[in-house]
Every structure is written in structure tokens, then in C-alpha cells.
C-alpha positions in Angstrom: 0.0 0.0 -0.1 1.6 3.1 -1.3 1.5 6.2 1.5 -0.1 8.1 -0.3 -3.5 5.9 0.0 -1.9 5.6 3.9 -2.5 9.3 4.6 -5.8 10.0 2.0 -8.0 8.7 4.9 -6.3 11.8 7.3 -7.0 13.9 5.0 -10.5 13.4 4.6 -11.1 13.2 8.3 -9.1 17.0 8.1 -11.8 17.9 5.1 -14.7 16.7 7.3 -13.8 18.3 10.6 -13.2 22.0 8.5 -16.4 21.6 6.1 -18.9 23.9 7.1 -16.9 25.8 10.1 -16.6 29.3 11.2 -13.2 29.5 12.2 -9.6 27.5 11.8 -6.9 29.0 14.5 -3.5 27.6 14.0 -1.3 27.7 17.0 2.8 26.9 17.4 1.9 24.8 20.8 5.7 23.6 21.0 6.9 23.2 24.8 3.4 23.6 26.7 3.0 21.8 29.7 0.9 18.6 29.9 -0.8 20.7 32.5 -1.9 23.5 30.2 -2.3 21.9 27.3 -5.1 19.2 29.1 -6.6 22.8 30.4 -6.9 24.0 26.7 -8.1 21.1 25.5 -11.1 21.0 28.2 -11.5 24.5 27.8 -12.0 23.8 23.8 -14.5 21.2 24.3 -16.4 22.8 26.3 -16.6 26.0 24.0 -18.0 23.0 21.5 -14.5 23.6 19.9 -12.2 20.8 18.3 -8.1 21.0 18.8 -6.2 19.0 17.2 -2.2 18.4 15.9 -1.9 17.3 12.5 0.7 17.2 9.7 1.2 20.0 7.7 1.4 18.1 4.7 -1.6 16.7 5.7 -3.6 19.9 6.5 -2.4 21.8 3.3 -3.6 18.5 1.1 -6.7 18.9 3.0 -7.7 22.6 2.6 -7.0 22.9 -0.9 -10.2 24.9 -2.5 -11.2 25.8 0.7 -10.9 29.5 2.4 -8.8 27.6 4.8 -6.3 27.0 2.2 -5.0 30.9 3.3 -3.0 29.0 6.5 -0.5 27.1 4.0 1.8 29.8 4.5 1.8 29.8 8.3 1.9 25.3 8.4 5.4 25.1 9.1 6.3 23.8 12.0 4.8 22.3 15.3 1.2 23.2 14.8 -2.2 22.4 15.8 -5.3 23.7 15.1 -8.3 24.6 17.5 -11.5 24.3 15.1 -15.5 26.0 15.7 -18.4 25.3 13.9 -20.2 28.1 16.3 -19.2 30.6 18.0 -15.9 32.3 15.7 -14.2 33.8 18.3 -14.6 31.1 21.1 -11.2 28.7 20.1 -9.3 32.2 19.7 -10.4 33.8 23.1 -10.0 30.7 24.6 -6.4 30.0 23.2 -5.7 33.8 24.5 -6.8 32.7 28.0 -4.1 30.1 27.5 -1.3 32.6 26.3 -1.5 34.9 29.3 -0.7 31.6 31.6 2.5 30.9 29.7 4.6 32.3 26.4 4.9 28.8 25.1 1.2 29.1 22.8 1.4 31.5 20.0 -1.1 32.5 17.5 0.1 31.3 13.7 -2.6 32.5 11.9 -6.6 31.7 11.8 -9.3 31.9 8.8 -12.3 33.0 10.4 -15.4 33.9 8.6 -13.6 33.2 5.3 -10.9 36.1 6.0 -7.4 35.5 7.0 -5.7 36.7 10.4 -2.2 37.3 10.9 -1.5 36.6 14.1 -1.1 40.2 15.7 -4.8 40.4 13.7 -6.3 37.1 16.0 -4.7 38.4 19.3 -7.1 41.4 18.5 -10.0 39.3 17.8 -9.6 37.6 21.1 -11.0 40.9 22.7 -14.3 40.5 20.9 -16.7 38.9 23.6 -18.6 36.0 22.8 -21.9 36.2 21.1 -23.9 35.3 24.4 -22.2 38.2 26.2 -23.0 40.7 22.7 -26.7 39.4 22.7 -26.7 40.3 26.4 -25.3 43.7 26.0 -27.8 44.7 23.4 -30.8 42.9 25.4 -29.7 45.5 28.4 -29.4 48.3 26.2 -32.4 47.6 24.8 -34.2 47.0 27.9 -32.8 50.1 30.0 -34.4 52.5 28.2 -37.7 51.1 28.5 -37.3 50.6 32.6 -36.4 54.3 32.6 -39.7 55.2 30.9 -42.0 53.0 33.0 -39.9 54.3 36.1 -40.7 58.0 34.7 -44.0 57.1 33.7 -45.3 55.5 37.4 -42.9 58.8 39.2 -45.4 60.8 37.5 -48.4 58.7 37.8 -47.8 58.6 41.5 -46.9 62.7 41.9 -50.3 62.7 39.2 -52.3 60.9 41.6 -50.9 63.3 44.2 -51.5 66.6 42.6 -55.0 65.6 41.4 -56.4 64.9 44.6 -54.4 68.3 46.2 -55.4 70.8 43.1 -59.7 70.2 43.8 -58.8 71.5 47.0 -56.5 74.4 45.8 -59.7 75.3 43.5 -62.0 75.0 46.2 -60.4 77.4 49.0 -60.2 80.5 46.6 -63.7 80.2 46.0 -64.5 80.0 49.6 -62.7 83.4 50.9 
């Protein structure tokens, strides 16, 4: 059996994993401790992301003809990829958190929703809050004016109720004099 035939199932596996995903992040993981690697994999798994180490040549073959082919220039040396189908920035934020604990992990690049980002661009993306956080902030900002309006209307109603009771008394007082 030829070597190409043995490697084709791995290429197909990679193609299957990246088909229809929002993000593929390439990282250099050289020298990361087992404890941190375990923590990274656990955090990525909990966020619905995959993290795997493949040979660069196999990733290049699997990425042919897809948006992720843009990563070919960074696929050199030890490379792991983190893949996310749902939250485009989740793997970036999680890897960035691990990077705060060690200088052994570095971004190489990423393709996020079809756009290529270099290492610096990926670091900037890491500061973007998750989709859930953004939605809750949006809902909070939409809810805030409504809540304030309700408070003002309640205060007006309370004062209006007192004012309405006092107004006829004031009106009657001058008539009696």
C-alpha cells in the first residue's frame, strides 16, 4: 500500500472537520506543559471546539480549494488547529486565555468566516466578547430605556395622583374666601 493511500483517510478526516466551520485557528504549541495542554483541550471542548495536531502537509492537502487554504503560509513547524462551528471567536478567546499563563503557545494565524488574520489580527479578535455576551449587552441596552421610561411614568402617575387630589382642594380654597 502506498504512503499516499495511508494518509488519505487523515486528509479526509481533516476535510470533514473543517467543512462548514466558522473558524480554524493555527497555533504553535511547542513546549506547552501537559497540565496546560489538558486545560486548553478541556476548555475548547466545553466551548464546542475541536483541537488537534496534524502534519502540516496533510492539512495543506485537506485545505485545498477551501477558505482555509489561506493558512498554508503559516503551516510550518509544530502546528495545532482549533476548529469552531458555532462561535467564531471562541477558540481564539480560549487560546488567548491560555497564552496569559504561558509564553509557549503562540497564534500563527486564523481564518474566521472566510477572512485570513495574521497573528496580530488574531490577538485583536481575542478581545471580542462571545456571541452570548454581545447579545446580553444588546438586550440590556435595549431594555434600559424601557425600564427608565417605566420608572418615569410610574413617578408621574404617583405625583399626578397626589397632584390631582390636591388640585381640587386648592381650587375650592379661593372660592370660599
